[in-house]
C-alpha positions as CSV (number, residue, x, y, z in Angstrom):
1,M,-12.2,-14.2,-22.2
2,S,-9.2,-13.9,-19.9
3,K,-6.5,-11.4,-20.9
4,N,-2.8,-11.9,-20.4
5,I,-1.9,-9.9,-17.3
6,Y,1.5,-8.9,-18.5
7,K,-0.1,-6.9,-21.4
8,M,-2.3,-5.1,-18.9
9,L,0.4,-4.2,-16.3
10,N,1.6,-1.1,-18.2
11,E,0.5,2.5,-17.7
12,V,-3.3,2.7,-17.7
13,N,-5.0,6.1,-18.5
14,I,-8.5,6.3,-17.0
15,D,-10.9,9.2,-17.8
16,L,-13.2,9.3,-14.8
17,Q,-15.9,11.1,-16.8
18,E,-16.1,8.2,-19.2
19,L,-15.8,5.6,-16.4
20,K,-18.9,6.9,-14.7
21,N,-20.9,6.1,-17.7
22,E,-19.8,2.6,-18.2
23,E,-22.4,-0.1,-17.3
24,F,-20.6,-2.4,-15.0
25,T,-22.0,-4.5,-12.3
26,D,-21.0,-3.7,-8.7
27,F,-18.6,-6.6,-8.9
28,D,-17.0,-5.4,-12.1
29,K,-16.7,-1.8,-10.9
30,N,-14.8,-2.8,-7.7
31,K,-12.5,-5.1,-9.5
32,A,-11.9,-2.5,-12.2
33,K,-11.0,0.2,-9.7
34,K,-9.0,-1.9,-7.3
35,N,-7.4,-4.7,-9.3
36,L,-7.3,-3.2,-12.8
37,K,-9.5,-5.8,-14.2
38,K,-10.8,-3.3,-16.7
39,S,-8.5,-1.1,-18.8
40,L,-10.3,1.9,-20.1
41,N,-8.4,4.0,-22.6
42,K,-10.9,6.8,-23.5
43,N,-10.6,10.2,-25.0
44,T,-12.8,13.2,-24.4
45,K,-13.4,16.5,-26.2
46,N,-14.0,18.3,-22.9
47,Q,-10.6,19.4,-21.7
48,K,-12.0,21.2,-18.7
49,H,-12.3,18.0,-16.7
50,K,-9.2,16.8,-14.9
51,K,-7.9,13.5,-15.9
52,Y,-6.2,11.1,-13.5
53,I,-3.6,8.5,-14.4
54,L,-3.7,5.2,-12.5
55,T,-0.3,3.4,-13.0
56,T,0.4,0.0,-11.9
57,S,4.2,-0.7,-11.5
58,I,6.0,-4.0,-10.7
59,L,9.1,-3.0,-8.8
60,L,11.7,-5.7,-8.7
61,M,14.7,-4.3,-6.8
62,S,16.0,-7.6,-5.2
63,M,17.6,-10.1,-7.5
64,C,16.7,-13.0,-5.2
65,L,13.0,-12.2,-5.8
66,M,13.2,-11.7,-9.6
67,N,11.5,-14.9,-10.4
68,D,8.5,-14.4,-8.0
69,N,5.1,-14.0,-9.8
70,F,4.5,-10.5,-8.5
71,V,1.0,-9.1,-9.1
72,S,0.5,-5.4,-8.5
73,Y,-2.8,-3.7,-7.8
74,A,-3.4,0.0,-7.7
75,K,-5.2,2.1,-5.2
76,E,-8.8,3.4,-5.6
77,I,-9.3,5.9,-8.4
78,I,-9.1,9.4,-7.0
79,Y,-12.2,11.6,-7.5
80,D,-11.3,14.7,-5.4
81,I,-9.6,17.7,-7.0
82,S,-7.6,18.3,-3.8
83,Y,-4.7,15.9,-4.1
84,N,-2.7,14.6,-1.2
85,I,-1.8,11.4,0.5
86,S,-5.1,11.2,2.4
87,K,-7.1,11.6,-0.7
88,A,-5.0,9.3,-2.8
89,L,-5.3,6.5,-0.3
90,G,-9.0,6.9,-0.1
91,T,-9.1,7.9,3.6
92,S,-10.8,10.9,5.3
93,S,-8.4,10.6,8.2
94,N,-6.0,13.4,8.9
95,L,-2.5,12.0,8.5
96,E,-0.5,15.1,9.6
97,D,0.8,13.3,12.6
98,Y,2.3,10.6,10.5
99,K,3.8,12.5,7.6
100,N,7.5,13.1,7.2
101,V,7.9,16.3,5.3
102,I,10.8,16.2,2.9
103,N,10.4,19.0,0.3
104,K,13.5,18.3,-1.7
105,S,13.9,18.8,-5.4
106,V,16.2,17.2,-8.1
107,S,16.4,18.6,-11.6
108,K,17.6,16.5,-14.6
109,N,17.0,16.4,-18.4
110,G,14.4,19.1,-18.3
111,L,12.4,17.6,-15.4
112,R,12.3,18.6,-11.9
113,V,11.1,16.0,-9.3
114,T,10.1,17.2,-5.9
115,L,9.7,14.8,-3.0
116,N,7.0,16.4,-0.9
117,E,6.0,14.0,1.9
118,V,6.6,10.4,3.0
119,V,4.5,8.1,5.4
120,L,5.9,4.9,6.8
121,N,3.1,2.4,7.4
122,N,4.5,-0.7,9.1
123,D,5.5,-2.8,6.1
124,E,4.9,-0.1,3.4
125,I,6.1,3.4,2.4
126,V,4.0,6.1,0.7
127,F,5.6,8.9,-1.3
128,S,4.0,12.2,-2.4
129,Y,5.9,13.9,-5.2
130,T,5.6,16.5,-8.0
131,V,7.0,16.4,-11.5
132,K,7.5,19.7,-13.4
133,S,8.7,20.1,-17.0
134,K,9.3,23.0,-19.5
135,K,7.5,20.9,-22.1
136,N,3.8,19.9,-22.3
137,L,3.6,16.7,-20.4
138,R,0.2,15.9,-21.8
139,D,1.8,15.5,-25.3
140,A,4.3,12.9,-24.0
141,K,3.4,9.4,-24.9
142,N,3.4,6.8,-22.2
143,F,5.0,9.2,-19.8
144,D,5.4,8.4,-16.1
145,V,7.9,9.0,-13.3
146,I,7.8,6.2,-10.7
147,V,9.9,4.6,-7.9
148,S,12.6,2.3,-9.5
149,G,14.8,1.6,-6.5
150,L,14.4,1.7,-2.8
151,Y,16.8,1.3,0.2
152,I,16.1,1.2,3.9
153,N,19.1,1.5,6.2
154,N,21.5,1.0,3.3
155,K,19.6,-2.3,2.4
156,Q,18.2,-2.7,-1.0
157,L,14.6,-3.9,-0.9
158,S,12.1,-5.4,-3.2
159,S,8.7,-3.7,-3.3
160,I,5.3,-3.8,-5.2
161,G,3.4,-0.6,-5.6
162,G,0.7,1.3,-7.3
163,S,0.5,5.1,-7.9
164,G,-2.1,7.7,-8.8
165,S,-1.4,11.0,-10.5
166,E,-3.1,14.2,-11.3
167,Y,-2.3,16.8,-13.9
168,I,-2.2,20.2,-12.2
169,D,-1.6,21.9,-15.5
170,N,0.1,20.9,-18.8
171,Y,3.6,21.1,-17.2
172,T,2.9,19.8,-13.6
173,V,1.9,16.3,-12.4
174,E,1.3,15.4,-8.7
175,S,1.6,11.8,-7.7
176,V,1.2,9.4,-4.8
177,E,2.9,6.0,-4.8
178,Q,2.3,3.4,-2.3
179,C,4.9,0.6,-2.0
180,R,4.7,-2.6,0.0
181,L,8.2,-3.7,1.2
182,F,9.6,-7.2,1.2
183,G,12.8,-8.3,3.0
184,I,12.3,-5.7,5.8
185,E,12.6,-6.7,9.4
186,E,9.4,-6.6,11.5
187,D,9.0,-3.2,13.2
188,E,12.0,-1.8,11.3
189,L,10.1,1.3,10.3
190,R,9.1,2.1,13.9
191,G,12.2,4.1,14.6
192,D,14.4,6.5,12.6
193,V,15.4,4.9,9.4
194,D,17.7,6.1,6.5
195,V,15.8,6.0,3.3
196,K,17.2,6.2,-0.3
197,V,14.6,6.3,-3.1
198,E,15.3,6.4,-6.8
199,F,12.6,7.7,-9.3
200,S,13.0,6.9,-13.0
201,L,11.3,7.9,-16.2
202,M,9.2,5.1,-17.6
203,T,8.2,5.1,-21.2
204,E,6.7,2.2,-23.1
205,G,7.2,-0.1,-20.1
206,E,10.9,0.5,-19.7
207,F,13.0,2.7,-17.4
208,K,14.9,5.4,-19.3
209,G,18.0,7.4,-18.3
210,K,19.6,7.9,-14.9
211,P,17.2,8.2,-11.8
212,W,16.4,11.1,-9.6
213,I,17.8,10.2,-6.2
214,F,16.7,11.3,-2.7
215,E,18.1,10.4,0.6
216,F,16.6,11.4,3.9
217,K,15.6,10.2,7.4
218,A,12.0,9.1,8.3
219,N,10.1,7.7,11.2
220,G,7.0,5.5,11.3
221,K,6.8,5.0,15.1
222,Q,3.5,6.9,15.8
223,L,1.5,5.2,13.0
224,A,2.8,1.8,14.1
225,L,1.7,2.5,17.7
226,D,-1.8,3.6,16.4
227,T,-2.2,0.4,14.4
228,E,-4.6,-2.2,15.8
229,E,-3.6,-5.8,15.1
230,I,-5.7,-8.9,15.6
231,K,-4.4,-12.4,15.0
232,I,-6.7,-14.6,12.8
233,N,-4.7,-17.9,12.4
234,K,-7.3,-19.5,10.2
235,S,-6.2,-22.3,7.8
236,I,-8.1,-23.5,4.7
237,E,-7.3,-26.5,2.5
238,L,-7.9,-25.7,-1.2
239,E,-9.0,-28.2,-3.9
240,S,-5.6,-27.9,-5.6
241,G,-3.9,-29.1,-2.4
242,A,-2.6,-25.7,-1.5
243,K,-3.3,-24.3,1.9
244,L,-4.6,-20.7,2.5
245,I,-3.6,-19.2,5.9
246,L,-5.3,-16.0,7.1
247,D,-2.6,-14.6,9.4
248,K,-3.8,-11.3,10.8
249,Y,-6.0,-8.2,10.5
250,T,-4.7,-4.7,10.9
251,K,-6.4,-1.3,11.1
252,N,-5.1,2.3,11.3
253,D,-5.9,5.7,9.7
254,I,-4.5,4.6,6.4
255,G,-6.7,1.6,6.0
256,E,-7.7,-2.0,7.0
257,K,-5.8,-5.1,5.8
258,I,-6.0,-8.9,6.1
259,Y,-2.5,-10.6,5.6
260,A,-2.4,-14.1,4.3
261,K,-0.1,-16.7,2.8
262,I,-0.4,-19.7,0.6
263,E,1.5,-22.9,1.4
264,N,2.2,-25.7,-1.1
265,Y,1.1,-23.4,-3.9
266,D,1.4,-24.3,-7.6
267,E,3.9,-22.0,-9.2
268,N,2.0,-22.3,-12.5
269,K,-1.1,-20.8,-11.0
270,Y,-2.2,-17.4,-10.0
271,Y,-4.5,-17.1,-6.9
272,D,-6.9,-14.1,-6.7
273,I,-8.8,-13.8,-3.4
274,Y,-11.5,-11.5,-2.0
275,I,-13.3,-11.5,1.3
276,E,-16.7,-10.0,1.9
277,G,-19.4,-9.7,4.5
278,I,-22.4,-7.6,5.5
279,D,-22.6,-5.5,8.6
280,D,-25.7,-4.7,10.8
281,S,-26.8,-2.0,8.5
282,K,-26.7,-4.4,5.5
283,T,-23.7,-2.7,4.0
284,N,-21.4,-4.8,2.0
285,I,-17.8,-5.0,3.4
286,K,-15.2,-5.9,0.9
287,F,-11.4,-6.9,1.1
288,L,-9.6,-7.1,-2.2
289,M,-6.0,-8.1,-3.0
290,G,-3.6,-5.2,-2.7
291,N,0.2,-4.9,-3.3
292,C,1.4,-8.5,-2.8
293,N,3.0,-11.4,-4.5
294,N,1.4,-14.7,-5.4
295,N,2.2,-16.7,-2.2
296,E,1.7,-13.8,0.3
297,P,-1.7,-12.3,-0.5
298,M,-2.6,-9.1,1.3
299,L,-6.2,-7.8,1.1
300,E,-7.3,-4.3,1.7
301,R,-10.6,-3.0,2.7
302,F,-12.5,-1.5,-0.2
303,D,-16.1,-0.4,0.2
304,E,-18.1,2.7,0.6
305,S,-19.1,2.3,4.3
306,S,-17.8,4.2,7.2
307,S,-15.3,2.9,9.8
308,L,-16.8,0.0,11.7
309,D,-16.0,-2.8,14.2
310,I,-14.9,-5.5,11.9
311,K,-15.0,-8.0,14.8
312,N,-18.8,-8.1,14.5
313,I,-18.9,-9.0,10.8
314,N,-19.4,-12.5,9.3
315,L,-16.9,-12.8,6.5
316,S,-16.8,-15.2,3.5
317,I,-13.7,-16.1,1.4
318,Y,-13.7,-16.4,-2.3
319,I,-10.7,-17.6,-4.4
320,A,-10.0,-18.1,-8.0
321,E,-7.1,-20.4,-9.2
322,V,-6.1,-19.7,-12.8
323,E,-3.2,-20.3,-15.0
324,S,-0.3,-17.9,-14.2
325,G,-0.4,-14.8,-16.4
326,F,-4.2,-14.6,-16.9
327,M,-6.9,-12.7,-15.1
328,P,-9.8,-14.8,-13.6
329,N,-13.4,-14.3,-14.7
330,K,-16.2,-13.9,-12.3
331,S,-17.2,-17.5,-12.7
332,D,-13.7,-18.6,-11.6
333,Y,-14.3,-17.5,-8.0
334,K,-15.5,-20.1,-5.5
335,K,-16.5,-19.8,-1.9
336,V,-14.2,-21.7,0.3
337,D,-14.8,-22.9,3.9
338,E,-17.6,-21.4,6.1
339,E,-18.2,-17.9,7.3
340,F,-16.0,-16.6,10.0
341,I,-15.7,-13.6,12.4
342,I,-12.4,-11.9,13.3
343,K,-12.5,-12.4,17.1
């Protein structure tokens, strides 16, 4: 049975030890990890195991976009004890050349938030930050500190993001939040930019109190130069009359993405898309929807294979069209059009 998405887009606590024992199909596992199709709220008696929090946040900082049907997806669940941007984003690449080291702290209401590092990745920004408290954070109900406002070059932007967090101890939480930016000029992050970010305490789905504010300069030029981009320009007519357009494929040390858009879409529908193929070693290649809104899908590479030449993979597109506000079931996905290769 489909579940109302708005009841699921709150803080989700996932115990990895319990998750490993769940009997999901490969399809269910991938959708649960990447798209929060499954919400597992488990307790365990063994407190020696670290718990991770996977939080999906819908960030609506631009009034002109307030009515868009934003759907937020979180990054892959983090398994490694060593917690940093590389691990949080599921990449083994060394991102040292791309990090902007900030190391600034702001204390307020018994909490100290430290902004550690920032990475500018073309149309997105990634924050690494630490929250410390004098009180036991594990005892706090529905506690989280996430991005609540974002400005680039003094312009307020809208963004959609997902974050992953790790308890270092009862009083310290380390987090990485990845935000896709809307309303930003193309290539704007390639030079020096002025960034202002606001972090707010969220409890029970609402922001509480005044934010922690950080202002700094950052630069994403090197990562942009190291990003491979290939135009796809593939259009597909859907049964509903909408048109799916695959625009481009990008690849860098943070990940691989396929950007798309939907024209003539029905505002009362939610479109969920995934793309998959098989490489020469018979390994499944999967792209699942990431941080995006309903009419501008962005799909991120999500599978366990190593880096490969995507231009040699035959890919198939699957899409589900369901009523807005509901999650699709597996049976809702239909293959559209014929297989294609990113040339």
